[in-house]
TORSEVEX-292200 format. One record per residue (C-alpha): residue number from 1; residue in three letters; x, y, z. Coordinates in steps of 0.25 Angstrom, whole numbers, plus 5000, padded with zeros to 4 digits. Layout:
BEGIN
  pos  code     X     Y     Z
  NUM   Ala     X     Y     Z
...
% end
This chain:
BEGIN
  pos  code     X     Y     Z
    1   Met  4892  5655  4869
    2   Ala  4897  5644  4878
    3   Ala  4907  5648  4888
    4   Tyr  4922  5643  4886
    5   Pro  4924  5630  4894
    6   Gly  4930  5634  4907
    7   Ser  4928  5649  4906
    8   Ser  4922  5650  4919
    9   Ser  4934  5643  4926
   10   Leu  4943  5652  4918
   11   Ala  4936  5665  4923
   12   Lys  4936  5659  4937
   13   Tyr  4951  5658  4936
   14   Trp  4953  5672  4931
   15   Arg  4944  5677  4942
   16   Met  4953  5670  4952
   17   Glu  4966  5675  4946
   18   Glu  4960  5689  4946
   19   Glu  4957  5687  4961
   20   Glu  4971  5682  4964
   21   Asp  4977  5694  4957
   22   Asp  4968  5703  4965
   23   Asp  4973  5696  4978
   24   Phe  4987  5697  4973
   25   Thr  4986  5712  4970
   26   Ala  4980  5714  4984
   27   Met  4991  5706  4990
   28   Val  5002  5715  4983
   29   Asp  4995  5728  4987
   30   Asp  4994  5723  5001
   31   Asp  5009  5719  5000
   32   Asp  5013  5733  4994
   33   Glu  5005  5740  5006
   34   Leu  5013  5731  5016
   35   Val  5026  5734  5009
   36   Leu  5023  5749  5009
   37   Glu  5019  5748  5024
   38   Leu  5032  5741  5028
   39   Val  5040  5751  5020
   40   Ser  5033  5763  5026
   41   Lys  5035  5757  5040
   42   Glu  5050  5754  5037
   43   Glu  5052  5769  5032
   44   Ala  5045  5774  5044
   45   Glu  5054  5765  5053
   46   Gly  5066  5770  5046
   47   Ser  5062  5784  5047
   48   Arg  5060  5782  5062
   49   Arg  5074  5776  5063
   50   Arg  5080  5787  5056
   51   Gly  5073  5797  5064
   52   Ala  5078  5790  5077
   53   Arg  5092  5790  5072
   54   Arg  5101  5800  5080
   55   Pro  5106  5811  5071
   56   Lys  5120  5813  5068
   57   Glu  5127  5820  5080
   58   Ile  5135  5832  5077
   59   Arg  5147  5832  5086
   60   Ser  5155  5844  5090
   61   Arg  5169  5838  5088
   62   Asp  5176  5851  5089
   63   His  5184  5849  5077
   64   Gly  5193  5861  5080
   65   Ser  5198  5854  5093
   66   Gly  5202  5842  5084
   67   Asp  5210  5850  5074
   68   Lys  5217  5858  5086
   69   Arg  5221  5845  5093
   70   Ile  5227  5839  5080
   71   His  5235  5852  5078
   72   Leu  5240  5852  5092
   73   Asp  5244  5837  5092
   74   Tyr  5251  5837  5079
   75   Phe  5251  5850  5070
   76   Cys  5255  5862  5079
   77   Glu  5269  5867  5081
   78   Lys  5271  5859  5094
   79   Pro  5261  5847  5093
   80   Val  5258  5837  5104
   81   Tyr  5263  5825  5096
   82   Asn  5277  5825  5090
   83   Asp  5281  5821  5076
   84   Phe  5283  5807  5079
   85   Gln  5269  5805  5084
   86   Phe  5264  5813  5073
   87   Arg  5271  5804  5063
   88   Arg  5266  5792  5070
   89   Arg  5251  5796  5070
   90   Phe  5250  5802  5057
   91   Arg  5260  5793  5050
   92   Met  5267  5805  5044
   93   Arg  5274  5817  5048
   94   Arg  5267  5830  5050
   95   His  5271  5838  5038
   96   Val  5265  5826  5029
   97   Val  5252  5827  5036
   98   Glu  5252  5842  5034
   99   Arg  5254  5839  5019
  100   Leu  5243  5830  5019
  101   Ile  5233  5840  5026
  102   Asn  5237  5851  5016
  103   Ala  5235  5842  5004
  104   Val  5222  5836  5008
  105   Glu  5217  5850  5011
  106   Ala  5221  5855  4997
  107   Val  5214  5843  4989
  108   Asp  5202  5841  4998
  109   Pro  5193  5853  5003
  110   Tyr  5188  5843  5014
  111   Phe  5200  5845  5022
  112   Lys  5199  5860  5022
  113   Tyr  5194  5868  5034
  114   Lys  5179  5872  5033
  115   Glu  5167  5873  5042
  116   Asp  5156  5863  5041
  117   Ala  5141  5867  5040
  118   Leu  5139  5869  5055
  119   His  5151  5879  5055
  120   Gln  5159  5870  5065
  121   Thr  5174  5869  5066
  122   Pro  5177  5859  5054
  123   Leu  5187  5848  5054
  124   Thr  5201  5853  5048
  125   Gly  5209  5846  5037
  126   Leu  5219  5842  5048
  127   Gln  5208  5834  5056
  128   Lys  5203  5827  5044
  129   Val  5217  5823  5040
  130   Val  5221  5819  5054
  131   Ala  5209  5810  5055
  132   Ser  5212  5804  5042
  133   Leu  5226  5801  5045
  134   Arg  5223  5795  5058
  135   Ile  5213  5785  5052
  136   Leu  5223  5781  5041
  137   Ala  5235  5780  5051
  138   Tyr  5228  5772  5062
  139   Gly  5216  5766  5055
  140   Leu  5206  5772  5064
  141   Pro  5191  5773  5061
  142   Ser  5186  5786  5057
  143   Asp  5180  5789  5070
  144   Ala  5192  5787  5078
  145   Val  5198  5800  5075
  146   Asp  5186  5808  5080
  147   Glu  5191  5811  5094
  148   Tyr  5205  5816  5090
  149   Val  5202  5823  5076
  150   Arg  5187  5827  5080
  151   Ile  5182  5821  5067
  152   Gly  5169  5813  5065
  153   Gln  5170  5798  5060
  154   Ser  5163  5801  5046
  155   Thr  5171  5814  5044
  156   Ala  5184  5806  5047
  157   Arg  5181  5796  5037
  158   Gln  5178  5807  5027
  159   Ala  5191  5814  5030
  160   Leu  5198  5801  5028
  161   Gln  5192  5799  5014
  162   His  5195  5814  5010
  163   Phe  5209  5813  5016
  164   Cys  5213  5800  5008
  165   Ala  5207  5806  4995
  166   Ala  5214  5819  4997
  167   Val  5228  5812  5000
  168   Ile  5227  5805  4987
  169   Lys  5223  5817  4979
  170   Ala  5234  5825  4985
  171   Phe  5245  5815  4985
  172   Gly  5241  5803  4977
  173   Pro  5247  5808  4964
  174   Tyr  5261  5809  4970
  175   Tyr  5261  5798  4980
  176   Leu  5253  5788  4973
  177   Arg  5260  5790  4959
  178   Ala  5266  5779  4950
  179   Pro  5281  5778  4951
  180   Asn  5288  5788  4942
  181   Ala  5302  5786  4936
  182   Asn  5309  5790  4948
  183   Asp  5301  5781  4957
  184   Val  5303  5769  4948
  185   Ala  5318  5772  4947
  186   Ser  5319  5772  4963
  187   Leu  5311  5759  4964
  188   Leu  5319  5752  4954
  189   Gln  5332  5757  4961
  190   Thr  5326  5751  4974
  191   Gly  5323  5738  4968
  192   Glu  5337  5737  4961
  193   Asp  5343  5740  4975
  194   Arg  5335  5728  4981
  195   Gly  5339  5719  4970
  196   Phe  5327  5720  4961
  197   Pro  5329  5728  4949
  198   Gly  5317  5733  4942
  199   Met  5308  5732  4955
  200   Ile  5299  5743  4957
  201   Gly  5293  5738  4970
  202   Ser  5285  5727  4977
  203   Ile  5270  5724  4975
  204   Asp  5260  5719  4985
  205   Cys  5245  5721  4990
  206   Met  5240  5726  5003
  207   His  5226  5722  5006
  208   Trp  5217  5731  5014
  209   Glu  5204  5725  5019
  210   Trp  5191  5732  5016
  211   Lys  5182  5730  5028
  212   Asn  5170  5737  5022
  213   Cys  5171  5731  5009
  214   Pro  5156  5729  5003
  215   Thr  5151  5715  5004
  216   Ser  5149  5715  4989
  217   Trp  5164  5718  4986
  218   Arg  5169  5708  4996
  219   Gly  5172  5697  4986
  220   Gln  5182  5707  4979
  221   Phe  5189  5712  4991
  222   Thr  5189  5700  5001
  223   Gly  5191  5685  5000
  224   Arg  5203  5677  4997
  225   Gly  5210  5681  4984
  226   Ser  5200  5693  4981
  227   Cys  5210  5704  4982
  228   Asn  5224  5697  4982
  229   Asp  5237  5704  4976
  230   Ile  5234  5698  4962
  231   Asn  5220  5704  4961
  232   Val  5225  5718  4967
  233   Leu  5237  5717  4957
  234   His  5227  5715  4945
  235   Arg  5219  5728  4949
  236   Ser  5231  5736  4952
  237   Pro  5236  5747  4943
  238   Val  5251  5745  4948
  239   Phe  5255  5741  4934
  240   Ser  5246  5751  4926
  241   Ala  5257  5760  4923
  242   Tyr  5265  5749  4917
  243   Leu  5254  5744  4909
  244   Gln  5251  5757  4903
  245   Gly  5266  5760  4900
  246   Gln  5267  5771  4910
  247   Ala  5276  5765  4920
  248   Thr  5290  5770  4922
  249   Pro  5299  5761  4913
  250   Val  5308  5751  4921
  251   Ser  5319  5743  4915
  252   Phe  5329  5735  4923
  253   Ala  5338  5723  4921
  254   Val  5339  5710  4930
  255   Asn  5349  5699  4927
  256   Glu  5352  5705  4913
  257   Asn  5337  5705  4909
  258   Thr  5330  5719  4907
  259   Tyr  5316  5721  4912
  260   Asn  5307  5733  4909
  261   Met  5296  5732  4920
  262   Gly  5298  5734  4935
  263   Tyr  5293  5724  4945
  264   Tyr  5287  5723  4959
  265   Leu  5291  5712  4969
  266   Ala  5279  5704  4972
  267   Asp  5275  5692  4980
  268   Gly  5270  5678  4975
  269   Ile  5256  5682  4972
  270   Tyr  5259  5691  4961
  271   Pro  5259  5687  4946
  272   Glu  5272  5683  4939
  273   Trp  5273  5697  4931
  274   Pro  5286  5703  4928
  275   Ser  5281  5715  4936
  276   Phe  5282  5707  4949
  277   Val  5294  5699  4955
  278   Lys  5290  5689  4965
  279   Thr  5298  5680  4974
  280   Val  5302  5666  4971
  281   Arg  5292  5658  4979
  282   His  5300  5645  4982
  283   Pro  5315  5649  4980
  284   Met  5324  5637  4978
  285   Asp  5338  5642  4975
  286   Ala  5346  5653  4981
  287   Lys  5343  5663  4970
  288   Thr  5328  5662  4971
  289   Lys  5329  5662  4987
  290   His  5337  5675  4986
  291   Phe  5328  5682  4976
  292   Ala  5315  5678  4984
  293   Lys  5322  5684  4997
  294   Cys  5325  5697  4990
  295   Gln  5311  5698  4983
  296   Glu  5303  5695  4996
  297   Gly  5312  5705  5004
  298   Ala  5310  5716  4994
  299   Arg  5295  5714  4992
  300   Lys  5293  5716  5007
  301   Asp  5293  5731  5004
  302   Ile  5279  5731  4999
  303   Glu  5274  5724  5012
  304   Arg  5281  5734  5021
  305   Ala  5275  5745  5012
  306   Phe  5261  5740  5015
  307   Gly  5265  5738  5030
  308   Val  5270  5752  5031
  309   Leu  5257  5757  5024
  310   Gln  5248  5750  5034
  311   Ala  5256  5753  5046
  312   Arg  5255  5768  5043
  313   Trp  5241  5768  5039
  314   Ala  5233  5759  5048
  315   Val  5220  5761  5040
  316   Leu  5226  5751  5030
  317   Arg  5229  5740  5040
  318   Gly  5215  5737  5044
  319   Pro  5203  5735  5036
  320   Ala  5197  5746  5027
  321   Tyr  5184  5751  5033
  322   Gly  5180  5760  5021
  323   Trp  5168  5758  5012
  324   Asp  5174  5764  4999
  325   Arg  5185  5758  4992
  326   Ala  5189  5772  4986
  327   Asn  5191  5777  5000
  328   Leu  5199  5765  5004
  329   Ser  5208  5767  4992
  330   Asp  5210  5781  4996
  331   Ile  5214  5777  5010
  332   Met  5225  5768  5005
  333   Lys  5230  5778  4994
  334   Ala  5231  5789  5005
  335   Cys  5239  5780  5014
  336   Ile  5249  5777  5003
  337   Ile  5250  5791  4999
  338   Met  5253  5796  5014
  339   His  5263  5784  5016
  340   Asn  5270  5789  5003
  341   Met  5270  5803  5009
  342   Ile  5276  5798  5022
  343   Val  5287  5790  5015
  344   Glu  5290  5802  5006
  345   Asp  5291  5811  5019
  346   Glu  5299  5802  5028
  347   Gly  5308  5796  5018
  348   Pro  5317  5785  5023
  349   Ser  5311  5785  5036
  350   Ala  5298  5780  5030
  351   Arg  5296  5766  5025
  352   Asn  5295  5769  5010
  353   Thr  5286  5760  5002
  354   Asn  5280  5761  4988
  355   Phe  5266  5757  4984
  356   Glu  5262  5752  4970
  357   Gly  5249  5749  4964
  358   Ile  5242  5763  4965
  359   Gly  5240  5770  4952
  360   Glu  5230  5772  4941
  361   Leu  5222  5761  4933
  362   Ala  5227  5758  4919
  363   Val  5219  5767  4909
  364   Pro  5214  5760  4896
  365   Tyr  5222  5760  4884
  366   Arg  5217  5766  4871
  367   Ser  5227  5763  4860
  368   Ser  5230  5749  4855
  369   Gln  5245  5751  4857
  370   Glu  5243  5755  4872
  371   Arg  5235  5743  4874
  372   Arg  5246  5734  4868
  373   Asp  5256  5740  4877
  374   Tyr  5247  5738  4888
  375   Ile  5245  5723  4885
  376   Glu  5260  5721  4883
  377   Ala  5263  5728  4896
  378   His  5253  5719  4903
  379   His  5259  5706  4897
  380   Thr  5273  5711  4901
  381   Leu  5268  5714  4915
  382   Arg  5263  5700  4917
  383   Asn  5274  5692  4910
  384   Lys  5277  5680  4918
  385   Thr  5290  5676  4911
  386   Leu  5296  5690  4913
  387   His  5292  5689  4928
  388   Gln  5300  5676  4929
  389   Gln  5312  5681  4922
  390   Leu  5312  5694  4930
  391   Gln  5312  5685  4943
  392   Tyr  5323  5676  4938
  393   Asn  5332  5688  4934
  394   Leu  5329  5695  4948
  395   Ile  5333  5682  4955
  396   Glu  5346  5681  4947
  397   His  5348  5696  4950
  398   Gln  5346  5695  4965
  399   Trp  5355  5683  4966
  400   Ala  5366  5690  4958
  401   Arg  5364  5702  4967
  402   Leu  5366  5693  4979
  403   Gly  5378  5687  4974
  404   Ser  5385  5701  4971
  405   Asn  5381  5706  4985
  406   Ala  5387  5693  4991
  407   Glu  5400  5695  4984
% end
């Protein structure tokens, strides 16, 4: 049989392909061996580097001397430093600090006195609390309290996390609770005395820079407009109780008109909702000028509140250096709780402020009636016409109030 034309050429082509495949396989095998050799060298080099690294040094800090020094300085019968110096350095009076120590020891075993694995004198709960308060009050790095308290950097950082979590667990249900009926009545009376019937407070945002924000999240937390007051408002649970129908009922009359929802004084960036009363941006007549002056003066309370909070706890003035958002949230909440404890303890001598926007997220509704009530409350909350009507009535009320006072 005659061979197929070109069959010799085809066979030659196949042989060339097979030879090229063999060469490629050999190249791959060579590359694999090279990669394995490089990986082995890298692992050996890393092992040598790890072996050459200095082991962690166990320092004898004499924890007992630190605890004794703190007692002699502040907590004995005749301390070195007086009550004024104690209040200035701890931001609160001695019995409030002692209350904190007892509470955190009760809710977190971390603060109880116990020996470590080396049977060395351990850190006391007092030392851990003092280290945490110094970091919060002065905005110190965690290793700055070592020389006085005798506590290591990592231990101080750990103590701060435990302290903030324990403060929230022990005192959060009381000092971070939603306003009850008595609280709302007191707020409404304060607003009435200042010429704003129905006012339950002022609202604003305080921005805390996150220094160690992960790079992949920077678009969410940095940049112009990425986290302004409006974005914060839409994520805030401040109106959750109202939308769920669980808020304390509020009813008031302004300029012979009745309203069934309290409001906050806000600046111009906030939306025109009936839950906000804003100033008049460009007042033209005497009435609107007087109203703008009264509204802006009353709204300064919230700015002073943030100022007091940052002045008391310096850790909130500078950028946050933590890596975990949950820990940063605990620091903020713990500072607010202790601020409220100070206000409660010192009464009129402390600068009293109220903080809104801390609560639980709205829970999903199951029944259709609850869903309809939620939607209706949502529309009422954002009713622009009602907002404008309330502002007009308050302008008339303030003007009439000015006239009666002038007489």
